[in-house]
C-alpha positions in Angstrom: 10.6 -0.8 -1.2 13.4 -3.1 0.1 15.7 -0.1 0.5 13.2 1.8 2.7 13.6 -0.2 5.9 12.6 2.7 8.2 9.4 3.4 6.2 6.5 4.0 8.6 4.3 6.4 6.6 3.4 6.1 2.9 1.0 8.3 0.8 0.4 7.3 -2.8 -1.8 9.8 -4.9 -2.8 9.7 -8.5 -0.7 6.9 -9.7 -3.5 5.7 -12.1 -2.0 2.2 -12.5 -3.9 -0.6 -14.2 -5.5 -2.9 -11.7 -2.8 -5.7 -12.0 0.0 -3.2 -11.5 -1.8 -1.8 -8.4 -2.2 -5.3 -6.9 1.5 -6.1 -7.5 2.4 -2.8 -5.8 0.3 -3.7 -2.8 1.6 -7.3 -2.7 5.1 -5.9 -2.6 4.2 -3.4 0.1 2.6 -6.2 2.2 5.6 -8.5 1.8 8.3 -5.8 2.6 6.5 -3.4 5.0 3.5 -5.4 6.3 4.7 -5.3 9.9 6.3 -1.9 10.0 4.0 0.5 8.2 1.8 2.6 10.5 0.1 5.0 8.1 -1.0 4.2 4.5 -2.9 6.7 2.3 -4.1 5.5 -1.1 -5.9 7.9 -3.4 -6.5 7.1 -7.1 -3.9 4.3 -7.1 -5.6 2.5 -10.0 -7.4 3.8 -13.2 -10.6 1.9 -12.3 -12.0 1.0 -8.9 -10.8 -2.3 -7.5 -11.1 -4.1 -4.2 -8.2 -3.8 -1.8 -8.0 -7.0 0.2 -4.5 -6.2 1.5 -5.6 -4.0 4.4 -5.7 -6.9 6.9 -2.1 -7.8 6.2 -0.7 -4.5 7.5 -0.6 -5.4 11.2 0.4 -2.1 12.7 -1.8 0.4 10.8 -3.3 3.0 13.1 -6.8 4.5 12.8 -7.1 8.2 13.2 
């Protein structure tokens, strides 16, 4: 994600990661794109349902 400095929109579908991998992915996203990302779509990111506590860290997400 470090190489995607102009990233404003991200859609992740059907990754089916285990929960710890999903959290590491979101941690990395928050650290690298927390201030620049405007649109984030997550569908079936993990194999089992898990809480996403990272939403508040993305400061510029827009609600449609």
